[in-house]
C-alpha positions as CSV (number, residue, x, y, z in Angstrom):
1,X,102.5,87.5,126.5
2,X,101.1,84.2,127.8
3,X,99.1,82.6,125.0
4,X,99.5,78.9,124.5
5,X,101.5,78.0,121.4
6,X,100.1,76.1,118.5
7,X,101.9,74.1,115.8
8,X,103.0,76.2,112.8
9,X,105.2,73.6,111.0
10,X,102.7,73.0,108.3
11,X,101.6,76.6,107.6
12,X,102.4,77.3,103.9
13,X,99.7,79.9,103.1
14,X,98.3,82.3,105.7
15,X,95.6,84.9,105.3
16,X,95.2,88.0,107.6
17,X,91.7,89.4,107.5
18,X,91.8,93.0,108.7
19,X,89.6,95.1,106.5
20,X,89.6,98.4,108.3
21,X,90.0,101.0,109.8
22,X,93.2,103.0,109.1
23,X,94.5,103.0,112.7
24,X,93.5,99.4,113.3
25,X,95.4,98.3,110.2
26,X,98.5,100.1,111.4
27,X,98.1,98.5,114.8
28,X,98.1,95.1,113.1
29,X,101.4,95.6,111.2
30,X,103.6,94.4,114.1
31,X,101.6,91.1,114.1
32,X,102.4,90.8,110.4
33,X,106.1,91.4,111.0
34,X,106.1,88.8,113.8
35,X,104.3,86.2,111.6
36,X,106.9,86.7,108.8
37,X,109.7,86.4,111.4
38,X,108.3,83.0,112.5
39,X,107.1,81.8,109.1
40,X,109.9,83.0,106.7
41,X,108.9,80.7,103.8
42,X,105.1,81.0,104.1
43,X,102.9,82.9,101.6
44,X,101.3,85.7,103.7
45,X,98.3,87.6,102.3
46,X,96.2,90.4,103.7
47,X,92.5,90.9,102.9
48,X,91.7,94.6,103.2
49,X,89.1,97.2,102.1
50,X,90.1,98.6,98.8
51,X,90.2,102.1,100.2
52,X,93.0,101.1,102.6
53,X,95.0,98.9,100.2
54,X,97.8,101.3,99.9
55,X,98.4,101.2,103.6
56,X,99.8,97.7,103.4
57,X,100.8,97.5,99.7
58,X,104.5,97.1,99.4
59,X,105.0,96.0,103.0
60,X,108.2,94.0,103.2
61,X,106.7,91.2,105.3
62,X,103.7,90.7,102.9
63,X,103.4,88.6,99.7
64,X,100.0,89.6,98.6
65,X,97.3,92.2,99.1
66,X,93.7,91.1,98.4
67,X,91.1,93.8,98.2
68,X,87.4,93.8,98.9
69,X,85.1,96.8,98.0
70,X,82.8,98.1,100.7
71,X,79.2,98.3,99.5
72,X,76.3,100.0,101.2
73,X,73.3,97.9,102.4
74,X,71.4,99.9,99.9
75,X,73.2,97.9,97.1
76,X,72.7,94.3,98.1
77,X,73.2,93.0,94.6
78,X,76.6,94.7,94.3
79,X,77.6,93.5,97.8
80,X,76.6,89.9,97.0
81,X,78.6,90.0,93.8
82,X,81.7,91.3,95.4
83,X,81.4,88.7,98.2
84,X,81.2,85.9,95.6
85,X,84.2,87.3,93.7
86,X,86.3,87.5,96.8
87,X,85.2,84.1,98.1
88,X,86.0,82.4,94.8
89,X,89.5,83.9,94.8
90,X,90.2,83.0,98.5
91,X,89.1,79.4,98.0
92,X,91.3,79.1,94.9
93,X,94.2,80.4,97.0
94,X,94.2,77.3,99.3
95,X,95.0,79.1,102.5
96,X,96.0,76.8,105.4
97,X,95.3,79.4,108.1
98,X,93.1,82.5,108.3
99,X,93.6,84.9,111.3
100,X,91.0,87.4,112.5
101,X,92.4,90.1,114.8
102,X,89.3,92.2,114.3
103,X,86.6,89.9,115.8
104,X,83.6,91.2,113.8
105,X,81.0,89.1,112.0
106,X,82.3,90.2,108.6
107,X,85.9,89.4,109.3
108,X,85.1,86.1,110.9
109,X,82.8,85.2,108.0
110,X,85.5,86.0,105.5
111,X,87.9,83.7,107.4
112,X,85.3,81.0,107.1
113,X,84.6,81.6,103.4
114,X,88.3,81.5,102.7
115,X,88.1,77.7,103.1
116,X,91.1,77.7,105.5
117,X,90.9,74.7,107.8
118,X,92.3,76.7,110.7
119,X,90.5,80.0,111.6
120,X,92.1,81.8,114.5
121,X,90.5,84.5,116.6
122,X,90.0,85.6,120.2
123,X,88.0,83.6,122.8
124,X,86.6,86.7,124.4
125,X,85.3,88.2,121.2
126,X,81.5,87.7,121.0
127,X,80.6,90.6,118.8
128,X,78.0,89.9,116.2
129,X,78.3,86.1,116.7
130,X,81.8,86.2,115.1
131,X,82.9,83.2,117.3
132,X,80.7,80.9,115.2
133,X,83.0,81.1,112.3
134,X,86.3,80.8,114.2
135,X,87.5,77.3,115.2
136,X,90.7,78.1,117.2
137,X,90.1,80.6,120.0
138,X,93.0,82.3,121.7
139,X,92.5,83.3,125.4
140,X,93.6,86.8,125.9
141,X,93.1,90.1,127.7
142,X,90.5,92.4,126.1
143,X,91.6,95.6,127.8
144,X,95.1,95.9,126.5
145,X,96.6,98.0,123.8
146,X,95.7,97.0,120.2
147,X,99.3,96.3,119.2
148,X,100.1,93.6,121.9
149,X,96.6,92.3,121.5
150,X,97.1,91.5,117.8
151,X,100.6,90.1,118.7
152,X,98.9,87.4,120.7
153,X,98.0,85.7,117.4
154,X,101.6,85.6,116.3
155,X,102.7,84.4,119.7
156,X,100.0,81.6,119.6
157,X,101.5,80.5,116.3
158,X,105.0,80.3,117.8
159,X,106.3,83.4,116.1
160,X,108.8,85.7,117.9
161,X,107.1,89.0,118.8
162,X,110.1,91.0,119.8
163,X,111.2,93.5,118.8
164,X,107.9,95.2,118.0
165,X,108.2,96.7,114.5
166,X,105.8,98.2,112.1
167,X,108.0,98.3,109.0
168,X,105.5,100.8,107.4
169,X,105.9,100.6,103.6
170,X,108.4,103.0,102.1
171,X,107.6,104.2,98.5
172,X,110.4,106.1,96.8
173,X,107.9,107.9,94.5
174,X,105.8,109.1,97.4
175,X,108.9,110.2,99.3
176,X,110.0,112.2,96.3
177,X,106.5,113.7,96.1
178,X,106.8,114.8,99.7
179,X,110.2,116.5,99.1
180,X,108.8,118.3,96.1
181,X,105.7,119.4,98.0
182,X,107.7,120.9,100.9
183,X,110.2,122.5,98.5
184,X,107.3,124.2,96.6
185,X,105.9,125.4,99.9
186,X,109.4,126.9,100.8
187,X,109.8,124.7,103.9
188,X,113.3,124.9,105.4
189,X,114.3,121.3,106.2
190,X,116.8,122.6,108.8
191,X,114.0,124.0,111.0
192,X,111.4,122.1,113.0
193,X,108.3,121.1,111.1
194,X,105.2,120.5,113.2
195,X,102.2,118.7,111.7
196,X,98.8,119.6,112.9
197,X,96.4,116.8,112.0
198,X,93.0,118.5,112.4
199,X,90.5,115.8,111.7
200,X,89.3,112.6,113.4
201,X,87.0,109.7,112.5
202,X,84.4,110.6,115.1
203,X,83.0,113.9,116.4
204,X,83.9,113.1,120.0
205,X,87.6,112.9,119.0
206,X,87.8,116.3,117.3
207,X,89.8,119.1,118.9
208,X,88.2,122.6,118.3
209,X,89.4,124.6,115.3
210,X,89.8,127.6,117.7
211,X,92.3,125.6,119.8
212,X,94.3,124.7,116.7
213,X,94.5,128.3,115.6
214,X,95.7,129.4,119.1
215,X,98.2,126.5,119.2
216,X,99.7,127.6,115.9
217,X,100.2,131.2,117.2
218,X,101.9,129.9,120.3
219,X,104.2,127.4,118.5
220,X,105.4,129.9,115.9
221,X,105.9,132.6,118.6
222,X,107.8,130.4,121.0
223,X,109.8,128.1,118.7
224,X,109.8,129.6,115.2
225,X,108.5,126.2,114.1
226,X,107.1,125.7,110.6
227,X,103.5,124.4,110.7
228,X,101.7,122.2,108.3
229,X,98.0,121.3,108.4
230,X,97.2,117.6,107.6
231,X,93.8,115.9,107.0
232,X,91.5,114.6,104.4
233,X,89.3,116.6,102.0
234,X,86.5,116.4,104.6
235,X,88.5,118.9,106.7
236,X,88.6,121.7,104.1
237,X,86.2,123.9,105.9
238,X,88.0,123.4,109.2
239,X,91.3,124.3,107.4
240,X,89.8,127.6,106.1
241,X,88.6,128.5,109.6
242,X,92.0,127.8,111.2
243,X,93.8,129.9,108.6
244,X,91.4,132.8,109.2
245,X,91.8,132.7,112.9
246,X,95.6,132.3,113.2
247,X,98.3,134.9,112.7
248,X,100.9,132.2,112.1
249,X,102.3,131.4,108.7
250,X,100.9,127.9,108.1
251,X,100.9,125.7,105.0
252,X,98.2,123.1,104.2
253,X,98.3,119.6,102.8
254,X,94.7,119.0,103.7
255,X,92.9,117.1,101.0
256,X,96.0,117.0,98.9
257,X,97.6,113.6,99.8
258,X,97.0,109.9,99.3
259,X,97.6,107.8,102.4
260,X,101.2,106.9,101.2
261,X,101.9,110.6,100.5
262,X,100.6,111.5,104.0
263,X,102.9,108.9,105.5
264,X,105.8,110.5,103.6
265,X,105.0,113.9,104.9
266,X,104.7,112.5,108.4
267,X,108.2,111.1,108.1
268,X,109.5,114.6,107.5
269,X,107.7,116.2,110.5
270,X,109.7,116.8,113.7
271,X,106.5,116.1,115.6
272,X,102.7,116.0,115.0
273,X,99.7,117.0,117.1
274,X,96.7,114.7,116.5
275,X,93.6,113.2,118.1
276,X,93.2,109.4,118.2
277,X,92.9,108.7,114.5
278,X,94.7,107.0,111.6
279,X,97.4,109.6,110.8
280,X,98.5,109.6,114.5
281,X,99.2,105.9,114.3
282,X,100.9,106.2,110.9
283,X,103.2,108.9,112.5
284,X,104.0,106.4,115.2
285,X,104.7,103.7,112.7
286,X,107.1,105.9,110.7
287,X,109.0,107.0,113.8
288,X,107.7,110.6,114.2
289,X,107.0,111.8,117.8
290,X,103.4,112.4,118.6
291,X,101.5,114.7,120.9
292,X,98.2,112.8,121.2
293,X,95.0,114.5,122.3
294,X,92.8,112.0,124.2
295,X,89.4,112.4,125.7
296,X,86.7,109.9,124.8
297,X,89.3,107.4,123.5
298,X,91.0,105.0,125.9
299,X,94.7,105.7,125.8
300,X,95.3,102.2,127.2
301,X,93.9,100.6,124.1
302,X,94.7,103.1,121.3
303,X,97.3,105.5,122.7
304,X,100.5,106.2,120.6
305,X,102.5,103.0,120.9
306,X,106.0,103.0,122.2
307,X,108.3,105.6,123.8
308,X,109.0,109.2,122.8
309,X,105.3,110.3,122.6
310,X,103.2,112.5,124.9
311,X,99.5,112.2,125.6
312,X,97.5,115.3,126.6
313,X,94.2,114.8,128.4
314,X,91.8,117.0,130.4
315,X,91.4,113.9,132.7
316,X,87.7,114.3,133.2
317,X,86.1,111.6,135.4
318,X,84.0,110.5,132.5
319,X,87.0,109.8,130.3
320,X,87.3,107.5,128.5
321,X,83.7,106.8,127.5
322,X,81.8,104.4,125.3
323,X,81.6,104.5,121.6
324,X,78.4,106.6,121.6
325,X,78.9,109.4,124.2
326,X,75.8,111.2,125.4
327,X,77.3,114.5,126.4
328,X,77.1,117.7,124.4
329,X,80.1,119.5,123.1
330,X,82.5,116.8,124.2
331,X,84.1,118.7,127.1
332,X,86.9,116.1,127.3
333,X,88.3,117.6,124.1
334,X,87.2,121.2,124.7
335,X,89.0,121.3,128.0
336,X,92.4,120.3,126.5
337,X,93.8,123.8,126.3
338,X,96.1,125.1,123.5
339,X,98.6,126.0,126.3
340,X,98.7,122.4,127.5
341,X,99.4,121.1,124.0
342,X,102.0,123.8,123.2
343,X,103.9,122.9,126.3
344,X,103.9,119.3,125.3
345,X,105.1,120.1,121.8
346,X,107.9,122.3,123.1
347,X,109.0,119.6,125.5
348,X,109.3,117.2,122.5
349,X,111.3,119.8,120.5
């Protein structure tokens, strides 16, 4: 990828600081795999927000998961106490190297507080003065996909980056849960199962519930596919609306899964439909074909990684836009029609 290579011969203990978010953590997994490939004897730990710990727990390339609790600015005493606890643990762990693929003040500060002599990040990151806490800066290209972007760190440390692998953790207990869940819902494993992930992390990424309902009708009419709604408990009201609007027989796992259980369900889907959000990237990581709905999001940076996926977009001249779009109603998502998405799904099937 072009980054200069640093010496890795004396790396015994390495810390990855990637606290959030769900999709970003998944995008960083190939970097972890590459680091393990190049540092087979090193102790590799990952510092992550406690709410996302199960995403990386049990990863075959990882030795240790260190968690930090997120506290609101309204609770400064609790936040300071948590920071002291984590700092004490990190410094006792004697890390040689800390890497920051995130490039934020908090992640760079945690690298610094770890006590690692080498703190590695990107030279073009200037967000929140994060560069002040990083002492090895990798030149790179900011406008590339998140997966090869993170891999630049592994390449800098002389670790082979090919093939690109996620190795998303496999938990037998959660896989058994998924089998039981689908059996109880009378899902026929010999017929296609299409996942409809109905939520997103930001309003400008959300596809309308009316479109999901129409898509469900089209898919079941044209392909006899079985349909399952996926999402967090925050999407319960959207789930109810979709089920009221559609004539299709559709089951729901919304609000009923942990992240690991969601991953197990995604493994069992023939394909999923999703906006640019965490479950889409988990589906990619577990090998499930994706139909990605992209409007405000930049597909060049966070599109479904690899081959075998389809991106559907209305291709408006304002797409992609900044983090805080000023339009009303988000026409970039509204104008992705159910027919466009149904055709993409049927092509995958």
